[in-house]
C-alpha positions as CSV (number, residue, x, y, z in Angstrom):
1,M,89.8,105.7,92.3
2,L,90.6,107.4,96.1
3,E,89.3,110.9,95.9
4,Q,92.2,113.4,95.0
5,G,92.9,116.5,97.5
6,L,94.0,117.2,100.3
7,C,91.5,117.1,103.6
8,G,94.0,118.1,106.5
9,V,97.5,118.4,107.6
10,A,99.4,117.9,111.2
11,I,102.5,120.8,111.7
12,F,105.1,119.9,114.2
13,P,107.6,122.0,115.6
14,R,110.3,120.9,113.1
15,N,107.9,122.4,110.4
16,F,108.6,125.7,111.3
17,S,111.3,128.1,113.5
18,T,109.2,131.7,114.1
19,A,105.4,131.8,114.2
20,E,105.9,134.4,111.3
21,G,107.4,131.2,109.7
22,L,104.1,129.1,110.8
23,R,101.5,131.4,109.3
24,A,103.7,131.8,105.8
25,L,103.7,127.7,105.8
26,T,99.6,127.8,106.6
27,D,98.8,130.2,104.0
28,E,100.9,128.0,101.2
29,I,98.9,125.1,102.0
30,R,95.5,126.8,102.1
31,R,96.6,128.3,98.6
32,A,97.4,124.6,97.3
33,A,94.4,122.6,99.2
34,G,91.4,125.6,99.8
35,P,90.4,127.0,102.7
36,S,88.2,124.0,103.9
37,V,92.0,122.4,104.6
38,V,91.9,121.0,108.0
39,I,95.5,122.1,109.6
40,G,96.6,120.7,113.2
41,I,99.1,120.8,115.8
42,D,99.8,120.0,119.4
43,Q,99.2,122.3,121.7
44,E,98.5,121.0,125.2
45,G,100.2,123.7,127.5
46,G,103.0,122.4,129.6
47,W,106.2,121.0,128.0
48,R,105.8,117.9,126.4
49,F,103.4,118.8,123.8
50,A,102.9,122.4,123.4
51,L,104.3,125.1,121.3
52,P,107.6,127.0,122.4
53,E,108.8,130.5,122.5
54,P,107.7,133.1,120.9
55,F,104.2,131.2,121.9
56,T,103.1,132.1,125.6
57,Q,104.1,129.0,127.8
58,W,101.3,127.5,129.2
59,P,101.0,125.6,132.8
60,S,100.8,122.0,131.6
61,A,97.5,119.8,132.2
62,T,98.5,118.4,135.4
63,E,99.4,121.9,136.6
64,L,96.0,122.9,135.7
65,G,94.6,120.3,137.9
66,I,96.3,121.3,140.9
67,L,94.2,124.5,139.9
68,N,90.9,122.4,139.5
69,D,89.2,125.7,138.0
70,P,87.3,124.8,134.8
71,A,86.8,128.9,134.1
72,A,90.5,129.1,134.3
73,V,90.8,126.2,131.8
74,E,88.5,127.7,129.6
75,Q,89.9,131.0,129.3
76,M,93.7,129.9,128.7
77,A,91.9,127.4,126.2
78,R,90.5,130.7,124.3
79,C,93.9,132.0,124.4
80,M,95.8,129.2,122.6
81,G,92.8,129.5,120.3
82,Q,93.3,133.1,119.2
83,A,97.6,132.5,118.9
84,L,96.7,129.1,116.6
85,L,94.4,131.2,114.5
86,A,96.9,134.0,114.5
87,V,99.5,131.9,113.0
88,G,96.6,129.9,110.6
89,C,96.1,126.2,112.4
90,N,92.2,125.9,112.9
91,L,92.9,122.3,114.7
92,D,93.8,121.9,118.2
93,F,95.2,117.9,119.3
94,A,93.6,118.8,122.8
95,P,92.6,118.1,125.2
96,M,94.1,114.9,126.5
97,L,91.4,112.7,128.5
98,D,93.6,109.9,129.2
99,L,93.4,109.4,133.5
100,H,97.1,109.7,135.5
101,L,96.4,106.6,137.2
102,Q,100.6,105.4,136.8
103,A,103.5,107.7,138.4
104,A,105.3,106.1,136.2
105,S,103.5,106.8,133.1
106,P,105.3,107.7,129.9
107,V,102.6,109.0,128.3
108,T,100.3,110.5,130.6
109,A,102.7,112.5,133.1
110,D,102.7,116.5,133.3
111,R,100.0,116.0,130.4
112,S,96.5,114.5,132.5
113,F,94.4,116.7,134.4
114,S,93.8,114.4,136.9
115,S,93.6,110.9,138.0
116,L,90.0,111.4,138.5
117,P,87.8,110.8,135.8
118,N,84.9,113.5,137.1
119,Q,87.6,116.4,137.1
120,V,89.6,115.0,133.9
121,A,85.8,115.4,132.6
122,R,85.0,118.5,134.1
123,L,88.6,120.4,132.9
124,G,88.4,118.9,129.4
125,E,85.3,119.6,128.7
126,A,86.5,123.5,129.7
127,F,89.1,123.4,127.3
128,I,86.9,122.2,124.6
129,R,84.8,124.9,125.2
130,G,87.2,128.1,125.4
131,L,88.6,126.2,122.2
132,A,85.4,126.2,120.4
133,A,84.6,129.9,121.5
134,E,87.7,131.2,118.9
135,G,86.4,128.9,116.3
136,V,89.0,126.4,116.6
137,L,88.3,122.6,116.4
138,A,89.2,120.2,119.6
139,C,90.1,116.8,119.5
140,A,89.9,114.8,122.6
141,K,92.5,111.9,122.8
142,H,93.4,109.5,123.5
143,F,90.3,107.1,123.4
144,P,89.0,104.7,125.3
145,G,92.1,105.9,127.2
146,H,95.6,104.4,128.5
147,G,96.7,106.2,131.6
148,D,96.6,102.8,133.7
149,A,99.4,101.3,131.0
150,Q,103.5,101.7,131.4
151,I,104.7,101.4,127.8
152,D,104.9,104.5,125.3
153,P,102.9,103.7,122.1
154,H,105.9,105.6,120.2
155,L,107.6,102.6,120.9
156,D,105.6,99.4,121.9
157,L,102.3,98.4,122.1
158,P,100.7,98.8,125.5
159,V,98.4,96.8,127.2
160,F,95.8,97.3,129.9
161,D,93.6,94.5,130.7
162,G,90.7,96.3,131.9
163,S,86.9,95.3,131.5
164,Q,84.4,97.3,130.1
165,E,83.1,97.8,133.6
166,R,85.9,99.4,134.8
167,L,85.9,101.6,131.6
168,E,82.7,102.8,132.4
169,K,83.5,103.7,135.8
170,M,86.7,105.4,134.9
171,E,88.2,105.9,131.6
172,L,85.2,106.5,129.1
173,V,83.7,109.1,131.8
174,P,86.1,111.8,130.7
175,F,84.7,110.9,126.9
176,A,81.3,110.9,127.9
177,R,81.6,114.6,128.9
178,A,83.4,115.4,125.4
179,I,80.9,114.9,123.7
180,A,78.1,116.0,125.3
181,A,80.0,119.4,124.8
182,Q,80.1,118.2,121.2
183,V,83.8,117.3,120.8
184,P,83.9,117.5,116.8
185,M,87.1,115.1,116.7
186,I,88.4,112.0,118.8
187,M,91.9,110.2,118.2
188,T,91.9,107.2,119.5
189,A,95.0,105.3,121.5
190,H,97.5,102.5,120.5
191,I,96.3,100.3,123.0
192,L,95.1,96.3,123.5
193,L,92.6,96.2,125.4
194,P,92.5,91.9,125.7
195,R,89.2,91.5,127.9
196,I,87.3,93.8,124.9
197,D,89.0,92.5,121.5
198,A,92.5,90.8,122.1
199,A,93.2,90.8,118.6
200,H,93.2,94.2,117.5
201,P,94.5,97.3,119.4
202,A,91.7,99.9,120.1
203,S,92.9,102.3,116.8
204,L,92.3,99.3,114.9
205,S,89.2,97.3,117.1
206,K,85.5,97.8,114.9
207,R,84.3,96.4,118.8
208,I,85.9,99.6,120.7
209,L,85.5,102.4,117.9
210,Q,81.6,101.1,116.6
211,G,81.0,99.3,119.9
212,L,81.7,101.6,122.5
213,L,82.5,105.4,120.6
214,R,79.8,105.1,117.9
215,E,76.9,102.8,119.5
216,H,77.3,102.8,123.4
217,L,79.2,106.7,123.8
218,G,76.8,108.0,120.8
219,F,79.5,110.5,119.0
220,R,78.6,111.6,115.7
221,G,81.7,113.0,115.0
222,V,85.1,112.4,113.1
223,I,87.3,109.4,114.5
224,L,91.1,109.8,113.8
225,A,93.5,107.1,114.6
226,D,96.5,108.6,115.9
227,D,100.2,108.5,113.6
228,L,100.4,104.7,112.3
229,G,103.8,105.1,112.2
230,M,104.1,104.8,115.8
231,G,105.8,102.0,117.1
232,A,102.9,100.3,119.0
233,I,101.6,99.9,115.3
234,H,104.2,99.9,112.6
235,K,106.3,96.9,114.8
236,H,103.0,94.9,113.8
237,R,101.9,95.8,110.3
238,T,103.1,98.1,107.6
239,P,101.4,101.6,107.5
240,G,99.0,100.3,104.3
241,E,97.8,97.5,106.4
242,A,97.2,99.4,109.6
243,A,95.4,102.2,107.4
244,V,93.0,99.8,106.1
245,D,92.2,97.8,109.3
246,T,91.7,101.1,111.0
247,F,89.1,102.2,108.1
248,Q,87.6,98.4,108.5
249,A,87.3,99.3,112.0
250,G,85.6,102.6,111.7
251,T,88.4,105.5,111.6
252,D,87.6,108.3,109.5
253,V,91.1,109.5,109.5
254,A,94.2,108.1,110.1
255,L,97.7,109.8,110.6
256,L,101.3,109.2,109.5
257,C,103.4,111.8,110.4
258,H,106.6,110.5,110.1
259,D,107.8,108.9,107.1
260,W,107.0,110.4,104.0
261,P,107.6,107.7,101.5
262,A,105.4,105.3,103.2
263,V,102.5,107.6,102.9
264,R,102.2,106.9,98.9
265,P,102.2,103.1,99.3
266,A,99.5,103.5,102.2
267,I,97.2,105.3,99.7
268,D,97.9,102.3,96.9
269,T,97.2,99.8,99.5
270,I,93.4,101.7,100.9
271,E,92.9,102.3,96.4
272,Q,93.5,98.8,96.8
273,A,91.1,97.3,99.8
274,L,88.3,100.0,98.0
275,Q,88.9,98.1,94.3
276,L,88.3,94.6,96.3
277,G,85.4,95.4,98.5
278,Q,87.5,95.0,101.7
279,L,86.0,98.3,102.6
280,D,82.3,99.1,103.3
281,S,81.2,101.8,100.7
282,V,78.4,102.6,102.9
283,E,80.6,103.2,105.8
284,W,83.4,104.8,103.3
285,G,80.4,107.4,102.4
286,K,79.4,108.4,105.9
287,S,83.1,109.0,106.8
288,H,83.1,111.3,104.0
289,E,80.4,112.8,105.0
290,R,81.5,113.3,108.7
291,I,85.1,114.8,107.3
292,T,83.1,116.9,105.0
293,E,81.1,118.8,107.8
294,L,84.3,119.0,109.7
295,R,86.0,120.1,106.7
296,A,83.3,123.2,106.1
297,R,83.9,124.2,109.8
298,A,87.4,124.7,109.5
299,A,86.8,126.9,106.0
300,E,84.7,128.9,108.6
301,T,88.0,130.1,110.5
302,A,89.9,130.4,107.4
303,A,88.1,134.0,106.9
304,K,88.8,135.1,110.2
305,T,92.2,137.6,110.6
306,V,93.8,137.4,114.1
307,S,97.3,139.4,114.0
308,L,100.5,137.3,115.1
309,N,101.0,139.9,117.4
310,I,98.5,137.7,119.8
311,V,101.1,135.4,119.5
312,G,102.9,135.3,123.4
313,C,101.2,138.7,123.9
314,V,101.4,140.5,127.0
315,E,97.9,139.6,127.9
316,H,98.3,135.8,127.7
317,R,101.9,135.8,129.7
318,A,100.0,137.6,132.0
319,L,97.5,135.4,132.7
320,A,99.8,132.2,132.4
321,L,102.3,134.1,135.2
322,E,98.9,134.1,137.3
323,L,97.9,131.2,137.0
324,R,101.1,129.8,137.8
325,E,101.3,131.9,141.4
326,R,97.7,130.5,141.5
327,I,99.1,127.3,141.6
328,K,101.7,127.5,143.7
329,K,99.9,128.7,146.6
330,L,98.2,125.4,146.3
331,P,99.2,122.7,148.5
332,R,100.1,119.2,146.0
333,I,98.5,115.8,147.1
């Protein structure tokens, strides 16, 4: 039998309408699941994957890339972390480390720091440091990167015809820096890399997760599969089939975010796979240990008391304005 209990929750803007309402929701989740529950939310800055008013409206990653100031990014991330703790969230699904290599990319437009690997690495590392300074868990995404793809994985499966040598020089650089900065979680991408694994998207590929991420880059934290209900996966597999595939590949936690009726059947499919020996019990145990360690870190934030008054406070809004004014004065390349 699968161990019962709630490891984590992903929250979306549809789940709340006010900061007070969000805090009430996270309090309710903790009462039900305990102080070590991981509560994640998208707060990247900008307008696409960021929190609405009354939260401070921060510059986007693309704007921060123009500024190219790691100290400013770290300061902004600290402020974000303070606001997240105030509403009871201890995990930020950020920073995004995909390179912006296609001008019309539906994924990276306004969300990527740069097309330059080292610049994305520096700014991503600063973002991770800022969140960590406030006790908020960061999640670097989307490994191994889909900046060179032009299909939105929410709709269908993107394909990137890149070799491992290309990844070494470009896409993997920011993730290697994030791992060196001890990022606790990495989210994988629903993208097919046929030169590395022609049969499985990266999020379901043992060659990519175990081979590249664990063995080659030495990542020891939690691997998180992006939403298995996205078109890139759902058009080809049921959520249960995808969950088994991603766990076989080396994933620790999988997201299923927008289809509640699919959750129970997916869990049943995973339980059956365990009973049939389709999931390695040793690797399953290692995953449990990594998740337990993450939950212990999440529990540390539950004891922190941050006033809701910090959400959209004068100081944070002033910093956001200052950053935008600095960005406006810089030339656009």
